[in-house]
N, C-alpha and C positions, 0 to 999 in steps of 0.2 A: 346393247349397248358398244358401243366402239371401242371404250376404255375395258371392255373384258375378254374382247377377241385377242385369240393368241395369234403371234406371228409364225411363218414356219418352223420357226428352231423351238416354238412352243412357251415362249418368253410371251406372258401379257402383255398387251399393246399399253404403252405410256405415252405422255409427252416426253422427250430429251429431256434431260436437267441441263441447269443454264451451261454447266462446263461442255456438256456434252453437244448443246447447240453453238458454244464458242468452237469446240472442234471440227462441227462441221463446215463452219463459216473458213475455220482458217485453211482446213483442206481444200476448200474449192479455189478460197483464193489462191492456194500454190497451184493448183490445176491451170486455172486462170493464167497466174504470171507464166507459168512453162508452155503453154502454148501461144500465148503472145512473144515468147520468144523463140520459139519454133519459127514466128510467123516473120521475123525480124524486126519486132517491136518490142517495147520496153513496158512492164507494168508492176507496181510494187503492192504488194499485200497489203489490205487495210483493215482495221480491227472492226470487229461487228458492232462493239458500241464505242464508238471515239469521243463520246462524252458521257463517261459512265454514270455520271451523276442527271443525268436528264432522265424524267421521267414525264408521261403522259398520261393527261387525267381526263378521261372523257367526258365525263358528269361534271364534276365539282372539285376542286383542290381541296383533299380534304385530310392534309399532312401538316398539320400547325409547325412542326419541328423543319421540315422542308420550306416551307414558305415563308419561314425566319430567315433560311440562307438564300433562297434563292426568288424571292416575291411568286411573281409570274413564270418566271422563268426566263427572262427576254436576256439574261447574261449567259446562259447557255444554250438559246437559240444563235445568239451570236459567236458563240463557239463554233455552232454546228454549222453556222454559214461561212467564218471563216474557214472550217475546214473543208468545204464543200467546194468553194471557190478557189482556196489555195493550196488542195492538196497535192502530192508528189505527182499524182497520173493527171491531174488536171493541169498541171504546169509543164508536163511532159507533152499532153496533145498539144496545147497551144505553141509551146515553142516547136513543132514539129515544121518543115515550111511546107508550103500549101500543097504540094503535090502529094505529100506523105501522109497530109492529116487525114483526108477521108480515108484511104487506104487503113489506116492504123484504127478508125472508127469500123470500120466495116469489118476488121480482123476480129475487133472486140465482139461488135453486136450482132456481126452476118452482113451481106450485100443488100436482103430484102427482108421486111418484115412479114415473113410467111414462110410457111414448110411446118410450124408447129402453132397448134392452134387447142384452145379451151374455152369452154362455156359457162361465164358466169353463173350464180344463182339467180341474177336478175336477165338472162337471156343475151347479155350483151356478149361478142366473140373477140376473145383476146387471141393475137397472133404473134408471133416473133420467129425471128432467123432459126435456122436448123443449124446452120452451117458458119456462127460465129463462136468465136473461144467460151464466153460466157454458157452457151450450151454443150459445148465440149466439155467445158469443166464439170458442169452438173449430170453430163452422160457418164462421166468418170464415176459420180459416188450414187448415181439412180439410173443405170441400165436402161430400164422401160422408162424413155425419156416423155414420152407422150403421156404416160398414165402419170408420170410425178407430175408434170405440168399442170395438168388439169387438177390434180389433185390440190396443188398448192394455188392454183388461180380459185377454188372455191373455197378452200379455209381463209386464205388472204381477202377472200370476200364478206366472210362471217362478221368481224368485228362491228363495220358499218351497218351491216343489219341487224345486230345485235343492239347495239346503240340507239338505232333508231325505235324499236320496239321499246326498249327500257324509258326512254323521254315520254313516248306516246301512253307510256301505261298510265291508268289512275293514280295510283300511288305515289308512282314519283313526282307528279305532277300536285300530288296536295302536299307532301313534304319539301316540294320547291314552295309552297306557297309559307312555310313555316319558313324555311330560311330566308325567304326574304325579306318576310316580317322582320328577322333578326338582324339583317344586313341594315333595315332602315334605322332599326334600332342604335346602330354602330354608326351611322351617319352615311350610308351607302344605299341610293336609291335605284335599286334591278328586281326585275321583275322573278329573274334567275340567273343562271349562272353565264347562258350564252351571253344575257347581255351583258355583263360584266367583261367579260372577253372583247365584246365588240366593243367597248371602251377604253380597250388598253389602245395606245399608240403602237406603233410598229416598232419591233426590238431594235433599230437603229436610232430609234429618235423616242427611247424609253422615259417614264415618267421619272422623278428624279427617286432614286432606289427607295429611300424611305417612305414616301407613297407609297409607293407598287408595294413593296413588303408588308407594309402595314394595311392596306387592301386585302393583300392576297392571305395574310393571317386573319384578317375579320373575315372573309370567305372560308377558309379552311374551319375556322371555330364552331361556325356559324352552322355548316356542314355537320358536324359531329352532334351541337346542340341540338339542332332541329330534327336529328334522325335523316335528313337526307344521305348522306353517307352510308349510312348502314341500310337503307332503304335501295338506295342504286346497287351498292352490292350484292344484295339478295335477289334483285329482279336481274341483274345482270348474270350471275349465276342461273336463275332460272330460264333465261331465255337462250344462253350459251346451251345448256343443255338441251332444249327443245330443236335448238338450230343445228347441234351435231347429230341429235337423232334423224333430222329430217334429211342431213345430207350424209348421212352415216358413211353409204359406200366410199366417197370421197374421203372422208377424216378418217377412217378405217385405213386408206391407200397410205395419207399422208403420216399416219403414225408408224403404220410399216415401214415406207421409204425411209424416216428418219433413223427408225431403229435398226433396220437392216443394212445403213448406210454406214452406222458407225465403225467395223471393223476395217471397211475399205477407206474412211477418213483417217480412222489412227494408223495404218498401214503409210498412206500418204505423207503424214506428217512424221513419222520416224524416218521414212524414206529420206526426205528433204533434211532433218537434221543431221542425217549420216554424211550428207555431202561432202 
């Protein structure tokens, strides 16, 4: 399996830790900033997780304490939207004169979306520019950019594939029926968690907080008491293992690229701190 393969340095391949993922992101942001500056534009590094408490629940909300604090997360969704629309880089690009805006975007993303391509597991071809600062920043960490891009496209495609397999599994459907019965007893007539999501209004016009929290807490409690949370987690692990084995070449490359990039990322961050 990919997890037991060794890197060229002899280190067993593994997922990077959260602090290491932050390090890789920070280094990439610094390289992106420097590239944009060299091309006459401004870019401010942004954090990897701008809303730290935000969480994704791909199958069902299963954390009652989180649900008591955030309901379904409409408050966090609004924060993310505010950051994405009012972030310093978005404001900068919007502030540029029209004749400078397109060159700035081209500097960041490249002039044409080609030169770098990868094939996703579903056969879709993903292409991106080779000459933008985003690609240049990534090349500073992952010198074999073409192989890195293919590995990333594959690995990024696995969660939705895995999610579809979990939801289609008979065990998941059986646990969902028990969850639905629990929710009905609590006063919420939903066939499955997807139906509960569909009933939510947009984040900018949410339910009153008390209503959102009550519904989310009921969902989380039922996820645990019905066994849906445990079933979803177990099936998620099962299909994750199967997909990682099926796409082992790209998964192994992804793990190796990330681990091998850590010394380069550390050097970038340390050099930036000394400026």
